[in-house]
Structures are given as C-alpha cells and as structure tokens.
C-alpha positions as a Markdown table, in Angstrom:
| # | Residue | x | y | z |
|---|---|---|---|---|
| 1 | Trp | -11.6 | -8.7 | -10.9 |
| 2 | Pro | -15.3 | -7.5 | -9.8 |
| 3 | Phe | -16.0 | -3.8 | -9.8 |
| 4 | Val | -12.8 | -2.8 | -11.7 |
| 5 | Asp | -13.5 | -0.2 | -14.2 |
| 6 | Pro | -11.2 | -0.6 | -17.5 |
| 7 | Arg | -9.2 | 2.7 | -18.3 |
| 8 | Thr | -11.2 | 3.0 | -21.6 |
| 9 | Ser | -14.2 | 3.9 | -19.4 |
| 10 | Leu | -12.8 | 6.7 | -17.5 |
| 11 | Asp | -14.4 | 10.2 | -18.3 |
| 12 | Gly | -11.6 | 12.7 | -19.4 |
| 13 | Arg | -13.0 | 15.7 | -17.5 |
| 14 | Asp | -13.0 | 13.6 | -14.1 |
| 15 | Leu | -9.4 | 12.5 | -14.7 |
| 16 | Leu | -7.1 | 13.1 | -11.7 |
| 17 | Gln | -4.0 | 11.3 | -12.7 |
| 18 | Ala | -2.1 | 10.2 | -15.8 |
| 19 | Ala | 0.8 | 7.8 | -15.6 |
| 20 | Val | 3.8 | 7.5 | -18.1 |
| 21 | Lys | 5.0 | 4.0 | -17.9 |
| 22 | Pro | 7.1 | 1.8 | -18.1 |
| 23 | Ile | 10.3 | 3.7 | -18.7 |
| 24 | Tyr | 13.6 | 1.7 | -19.3 |
| 25 | Pro | 16.4 | 1.3 | -18.6 |
| 26 | Thr | 15.8 | 1.9 | -14.9 |
| 27 | Gln | 18.4 | 3.1 | -12.5 |
| 28 | Gln | 19.3 | -0.5 | -11.2 |
| 29 | Tyr | 20.7 | -1.4 | -14.7 |
| 30 | Leu | 22.7 | 1.5 | -15.0 |
| 31 | Gln | 26.1 | 2.7 | -13.5 |
| 32 | Lys | 25.4 | 5.1 | -10.6 |
| 33 | Asn | 26.8 | 8.1 | -12.5 |
| 34 | Arg | 24.2 | 7.6 | -15.4 |
| 35 | Pro | 20.8 | 9.0 | -15.5 |
| 36 | Ser | 18.0 | 6.7 | -16.0 |
| 37 | Ala | 15.5 | 7.2 | -18.7 |
| 38 | Arg | 13.0 | 8.1 | -16.0 |
| 39 | Glu | 15.0 | 10.9 | -14.8 |
| 40 | Val | 15.6 | 12.3 | -18.3 |
| 41 | Ile | 12.1 | 12.2 | -19.3 |
| 42 | Gly | 10.9 | 13.3 | -15.8 |
| 43 | Arg | 13.0 | 16.7 | -16.3 |
| 44 | Ile | 11.4 | 17.3 | -19.7 |
| 45 | Ile | 7.9 | 16.6 | -18.0 |
| 46 | Gly | 8.6 | 18.7 | -15.3 |
| 47 | Glu | 9.4 | 21.8 | -17.4 |
| 48 | Leu | 6.4 | 21.1 | -19.6 |
| 49 | Ile | 4.1 | 21.0 | -16.5 |
| 50 | Gly | 5.9 | 24.2 | -14.9 |
| 51 | Glu | 5.1 | 25.9 | -18.3 |
| 52 | Leu | 1.3 | 24.7 | -18.3 |
| 53 | Asn | 1.0 | 25.7 | -14.7 |
| 54 | Ala | 2.2 | 29.1 | -15.6 |
| 55 | Arg | 0.0 | 29.6 | -18.4 |
| 56 | Met | -3.1 | 28.5 | -16.4 |
| 57 | Arg | -2.3 | 31.1 | -13.8 |
| 58 | Asp | -2.0 | 33.6 | -16.4 |
| 59 | Thr | -5.4 | 32.7 | -18.3 |
| 60 | Ile | -7.4 | 31.6 | -15.0 |
| 61 | Leu | -10.9 | 33.5 | -14.7 |
| 62 | Glu | -12.6 | 34.0 | -11.4 |
| 63 | Gly | -14.7 | 31.1 | -10.4 |
| 64 | Asp | -12.8 | 28.7 | -12.7 |
| 65 | Asp | -12.2 | 25.4 | -11.0 |
| 66 | Ile | -8.6 | 24.8 | -12.2 |
| 67 | Val | -6.0 | 23.1 | -10.0 |
| 68 | Pro | -2.3 | 23.1 | -10.9 |
| 69 | Leu | -0.6 | 19.7 | -11.8 |
| 70 | Arg | 2.4 | 18.2 | -10.2 |
| 71 | Arg | 4.9 | 15.3 | -11.2 |
| 72 | Ser | 6.0 | 12.4 | -9.1 |
| 73 | Glu | 7.9 | 9.1 | -9.5 |
| 74 | Gly | 6.0 | 6.0 | -9.0 |
| 75 | Gly | 7.4 | 2.5 | -8.4 |
| 76 | Lys | 10.8 | 2.1 | -10.3 |
| 77 | Ser | 9.9 | 3.1 | -13.9 |
| 78 | Ser | 6.9 | 5.3 | -14.1 |
| 79 | Ile | 6.3 | 9.0 | -13.8 |
| 80 | Asp | 2.8 | 10.2 | -12.4 |
| 81 | Ile | 1.1 | 13.3 | -13.5 |
| 82 | Met | -1.6 | 14.4 | -11.1 |
| 83 | Arg | -3.5 | 17.4 | -9.5 |
| 84 | Gln | -1.6 | 19.0 | -6.8 |
| 85 | Asp | -4.6 | 18.6 | -4.4 |
| 86 | Thr | -4.8 | 14.7 | -5.1 |
| 87 | Asn | -3.2 | 11.9 | -3.3 |
| 88 | Lys | -4.0 | 8.3 | -2.2 |
| 89 | Ala | -5.2 | 9.5 | 1.0 |
| 90 | Arg | -7.9 | 11.7 | -0.7 |
| 91 | Ala | -9.0 | 8.8 | -2.9 |
| 92 | Ala | -9.5 | 6.5 | -0.2 |
| 93 | Arg | -11.7 | 9.1 | 1.9 |
| 94 | Asp | -13.7 | 9.6 | -1.3 |
| 95 | Leu | -14.3 | 5.9 | -1.7 |
| 96 | Ile | -15.4 | 5.9 | 2.1 |
| 97 | Arg | -17.7 | 8.7 | 1.5 |
| 98 | Asn | -19.1 | 7.5 | -1.8 |
| 99 | Phe | -19.7 | 3.7 | -0.5 |
| 100 | Phe | -21.0 | 5.0 | 3.0 |
| 101 | Leu | -18.3 | 3.3 | 4.9 |
| 102 | Glu | -17.8 | 5.8 | 7.5 |
| 103 | Glu | -18.9 | 3.1 | 10.0 |
| 104 | Glu | -16.5 | 0.6 | 8.5 |
| 105 | Pro | -13.6 | 2.0 | 7.1 |
| 106 | Glu | -11.6 | -1.0 | 7.6 |
| 107 | Leu | -13.5 | -2.4 | 4.5 |
| 108 | Val | -11.3 | -0.2 | 2.4 |
| 109 | Leu | -8.0 | -2.2 | 1.4 |
| 110 | Ala | -5.2 | -0.3 | 0.3 |
| 111 | Met | -1.9 | -1.8 | -1.3 |
| 112 | Asp | 1.3 | -0.2 | -1.9 |
| 113 | Asp | 5.1 | -0.9 | -2.1 |
| 114 | Glu | 6.2 | 2.7 | -1.8 |
| 115 | Met | 5.8 | 3.5 | 1.8 |
| 116 | Ala | 8.6 | 5.9 | 2.8 |
| 117 | Pro | 7.1 | 9.0 | 4.4 |
| 118 | Leu | 7.4 | 11.1 | 1.3 |
| 119 | Ser | 6.5 | 8.3 | -1.0 |
| 120 | Val | 3.1 | 7.9 | -2.7 |
| 121 | Gly | 1.9 | 5.1 | -0.7 |
| 122 | Phe | 2.3 | 6.7 | 2.8 |
| 123 | Pro | -0.8 | 8.7 | 2.6 |
| 124 | Phe | -2.8 | 5.7 | 2.8 |
| 125 | Leu | -1.4 | 5.1 | 6.4 |
| 126 | Gln | -2.8 | 8.7 | 7.2 |
| 127 | Val | -6.6 | 7.5 | 6.7 |
| 128 | Lys | -8.3 | 6.5 | 9.9 |
| 129 | Gly | -9.4 | 3.0 | 10.1 |
| 130 | Ile | -8.8 | 1.7 | 6.7 |
| 131 | Thr | -6.8 | -1.6 | 6.1 |
| 132 | Val | -3.4 | -0.9 | 4.5 |
| 133 | Leu | -1.0 | -3.7 | 3.2 |
| 134 | Ser | 2.7 | -2.5 | 2.7 |
| 135 | Met | 4.3 | -4.7 | 0.0 |
| 136 | Glu | 7.7 | -2.8 | 0.3 |
| 137 | Asn | 10.8 | -4.2 | -0.5 |
| 138 | Thr | 12.9 | -2.8 | 2.4 |
| 139 | Lys | 16.7 | -2.2 | 2.0 |
| 140 | Asn | 17.4 | -4.2 | 5.4 |
| 141 | Gly | 14.7 | -6.7 | 4.9 |
| 142 | Glu | 12.8 | -5.7 | 7.9 |
| 143 | Lys | 9.5 | -4.1 | 8.4 |
| 144 | Arg | 9.8 | -0.4 | 8.2 |
| 145 | Val | 10.1 | 1.7 | 11.3 |
| 146 | Tyr | 8.9 | 5.2 | 11.3 |
| 147 | Pro | 10.3 | 7.9 | 13.6 |
| 148 | Pro | 7.9 | 8.9 | 16.3 |
| 149 | Asp | 6.9 | 12.1 | 14.6 |
| 150 | Ile | 6.1 | 10.3 | 11.5 |
| 151 | Ala | 4.3 | 7.4 | 13.4 |
| 152 | Glu | 2.0 | 9.7 | 15.2 |
| 153 | Lys | 0.5 | 10.6 | 11.9 |
| 154 | Ile | -0.4 | 7.0 | 11.1 |
| 155 | Gln | -4.2 | 6.2 | 11.9 |
| 156 | Ala | -4.7 | 3.1 | 9.5 |
| 157 | Phe | -4.3 | -0.5 | 10.4 |
| 158 | Trp | -1.4 | -1.6 | 8.5 |
| 159 | Leu | 0.6 | -4.9 | 8.0 |
| 160 | Trp | 3.7 | -5.7 | 6.1 |
| 161 | Thr | 3.1 | -8.6 | 3.7 |
| 162 | Gln | 6.5 | -10.3 | 4.3 |
| 163 | Glu | 5.5 | -10.6 | 8.1 |
| 164 | Cys | 2.5 | -12.4 | 6.9 |
| 165 | Gly | 4.6 | -14.9 | 4.8 |
| 166 | Leu | 3.1 | -13.4 | 1.5 |
| 167 | Gly | 6.5 | -12.0 | 0.2 |
| 168 | Val | 6.8 | -8.3 | -1.2 |
| 169 | Glu | 6.1 | -6.5 | -4.2 |
| 170 | Val | 4.6 | -8.6 | -7.2 |
| 171 | Asp | 4.8 | -11.7 | -5.5 |
| 172 | Ala | 2.8 | -10.2 | -2.3 |
| 173 | Thr | 0.3 | -8.8 | -4.9 |
| 174 | Lys | -0.4 | -12.1 | -6.4 |
| 175 | Asn | -0.8 | -13.8 | -3.0 |
| 176 | Val | -3.2 | -11.0 | -1.6 |
| 177 | Phe | -5.4 | -11.3 | -4.5 |
| 178 | Arg | -5.5 | -15.1 | -4.2 |
| 179 | Leu | -6.3 | -14.9 | -0.8 |
| 180 | Leu | -8.9 | -12.1 | -1.4 |
| 181 | Leu | -10.4 | -14.3 | -4.3 |
| 182 | Glu | -10.8 | -17.3 | -1.6 |
| 183 | Thr | -12.4 | -15.1 | 0.9 |
| 184 | Trp | -14.8 | -13.5 | -1.5 |
| 185 | Glu | -15.8 | -17.1 | -2.7 |
| 186 | Gln | -16.5 | -17.9 | 0.9 |
| 187 | Glu | -18.7 | -14.8 | 1.5 |
| 188 | Met | -20.5 | -15.6 | -1.6 |
| 189 | Gln | -21.0 | -19.0 | -0.6 |
| 190 | Glu | -22.4 | -18.2 | 2.6 |
| 191 | Phe | -24.7 | -15.5 | 1.0 |
| 192 | Val | -26.2 | -17.7 | -1.6 |
| 193 | Thr | -26.7 | -20.7 | 0.5 |
| 194 | Gly | -28.0 | -18.7 | 3.5 |
| 195 | Gln | -25.4 | -20.3 | 5.9 |
| 196 | Lys | -25.4 | -16.8 | 7.7 |
| 197 | Ser | -28.1 | -14.3 | 8.0 |
| 198 | Leu | -25.2 | -11.8 | 7.4 |
| 199 | Ala | -22.3 | -12.8 | 5.6 |
| 200 | Glu | -18.9 | -11.7 | 6.9 |
| 201 | Pro | -17.3 | -9.3 | 3.9 |
| 202 | Ala | -14.4 | -10.7 | 2.1 |
| 203 | Ile | -12.1 | -7.9 | 3.2 |
| 204 | Arg | -12.7 | -8.3 | 6.9 |
| 205 | Arg | -12.1 | -12.0 | 6.4 |
| 206 | Leu | -8.7 | -11.4 | 4.7 |
| 207 | Lys | -7.6 | -8.8 | 7.4 |
| 208 | Asn | -8.5 | -11.5 | 9.9 |
| 209 | Thr | -6.5 | -14.2 | 8.0 |
| 210 | Leu | -3.5 | -12.0 | 7.5 |
| 211 | Ile | -3.3 | -11.2 | 11.3 |
| 212 | Gln | -3.5 | -14.9 | 12.1 |
| 213 | Lys | -0.6 | -15.6 | 9.3 |
| 214 | Lys | 1.4 | -12.8 | 11.1 |
| 215 | Lys | 0.8 | -14.5 | 14.5 |
| 216 | Asp | 2.1 | -18.0 | 13.1 |
| 217 | Ala | 5.0 | -16.6 | 11.4 |
| 218 | Gln | 5.9 | -14.9 | 14.5 |
| 219 | Ser | 5.4 | -18.0 | 16.6 |
| 220 | Gln | 7.9 | -20.0 | 14.1 |
| 221 | Val | 10.3 | -17.3 | 14.7 |
| 222 | Asp | 9.9 | -17.2 | 18.6 |
| 223 | Arg | 10.1 | -21.1 | 18.9 |
| 224 | Pro | 13.7 | -21.7 | 18.6 |
| 225 | Leu | 14.2 | -18.7 | 21.1 |
| 226 | Arg | 12.1 | -20.4 | 23.6 |
| 227 | Leu | 13.8 | -23.7 | 23.1 |
| 228 | Lys | 17.0 | -22.2 | 23.5 |
| 229 | Lys | 16.0 | -20.3 | 26.7 |
| 230 | Asn | 14.3 | -23.5 | 28.1 |
| 231 | Phe | 17.5 | -25.6 | 27.6 |
| 232 | Phe | 19.7 | -23.1 | 29.3 |
| 233 | Gln | 17.1 | -22.8 | 32.2 |
| 234 | Asn | 17.1 | -26.7 | 32.7 |
| 235 | Leu | 20.9 | -26.8 | 32.3 |
| 236 | Ile | 21.4 | -24.3 | 35.1 |
| 237 | Met | 18.8 | -26.0 | 37.3 |
| 238 | Thr | 20.8 | -29.5 | 36.7 |
| 239 | Tyr | 23.9 | -27.9 | 37.6 |
| 240 | Thr | 22.7 | -26.1 | 40.5 |
| 241 | Ala | 20.8 | -29.4 | 41.6 |
| 242 | Ser | 24.3 | -31.2 | 41.2 |
| 243 | Ile | 26.1 | -28.9 | 43.6 |
C-alpha cells in the first residue's frame, strides 16, 4: 500500500511502541479458569517493565528525556509495550501536524476493533475532526453506545463498519481497503486526465461512500417497518370506512 513504511526502516531511537504477537493459545480456546498464554507472558513482561522503570528512575539525570514504559493488551493475542505518554490520539495529532492537515483533519483515517472506553482504539475518537471506522465485533451485535459522560469526550466523526455493510474485524479491514483502493484509483484518474482542476481526496470519497452505504443499509431495515405501518393504517381506514 502506498506510503507505508516497512518495520525494518524504523529508527530505534524514535521507536514509541513494540508489540509481542501473536501469543497462543488465546482465552477463547481455553476453559474459563485457565490463564491464556498472553496472561502468563503479560505478567512476566509487566514485572520486567516495572523493574526497568524503577532502574530508570534511579539513574535518570537532570535534563534527560526518558519516559517510563507501560504494558497493555492489544487485540486478542498480543501485548503492546509503549511509552506512558503515547497513545493513538497522540499519534493522530502528530500526523495532522506533520502533514499540515489542521484545516482538513477528516483526511486522517483511523481504524480499530478495540473501541471500549479503556481499550487502545478509543483515544482515536477523542481527536477532533478525524474519520474513525470502528470494526468492533460487539457482544450484542449492535453498534456500541457510550454512556453520556464518555460520549461527550468524542470529537471525531465515526462509523461502525457493520452498519455500512462491511462486516467487522478482518472482513471489515479487507472491505475498507478494497473501497479505499477504488477511491484512490478514482482520485489518480481525475488527477492524471485533468478531469477536475482539483481531484477529491480518496479518503474523503471513502467517507462519503460509507455514509451513503449506511443510509442504504438503514433504508433496507426501515422499509419493512414502513410497509407494516402502511398496511395497518390502510386496514384501519378500510375498517372505518366500512362502518
């Protein structure tokens, strides 16, 4: 995919996060009272990070730019090790600043399937104006509803991929990138052929496409309800007229 840096090109001194993945067996394949491999390894990594942070506190010199590390669980089978001052909201804001997108934050597209308030994907929703796609596989099969005190922190524009007919998790990822590739090709075609003086960005096209897909999907849900309502209205009118 264009503009994606391979991991081998990362500069170690600028590294903000490391991930241990995948770790099997996961909890879903075990009895409830048995710890998963991630839980066992996670405890070990947590102890090592705690010891490392303590040593850094003891050896830090005035003026040193050293930030403690933290451990968090990501997805179903990985462990993330990152700086305590780093999360996905900060990454999105850095992207906006570095690419001068302050006037067009919607062109930052964020996708995640861990969207509970304390999960790693939720901070995306706190970045004003960006486009967030939740690919979460919710337990009740419906779009997550946040309580009012959490909902008021949300500043991003966000959609649930399931309500757009794209599925969840891996299926949603594949479908979103398929659509993004199509919209990117449209943008390049307009740019190369000069069909428009300023081609519409692919991510904005994708956003508008998903909004329309959501409306189309909702209309399919509402149509049987409207037909049922009209049926009973007509039935009542016919009965009234017969009286």
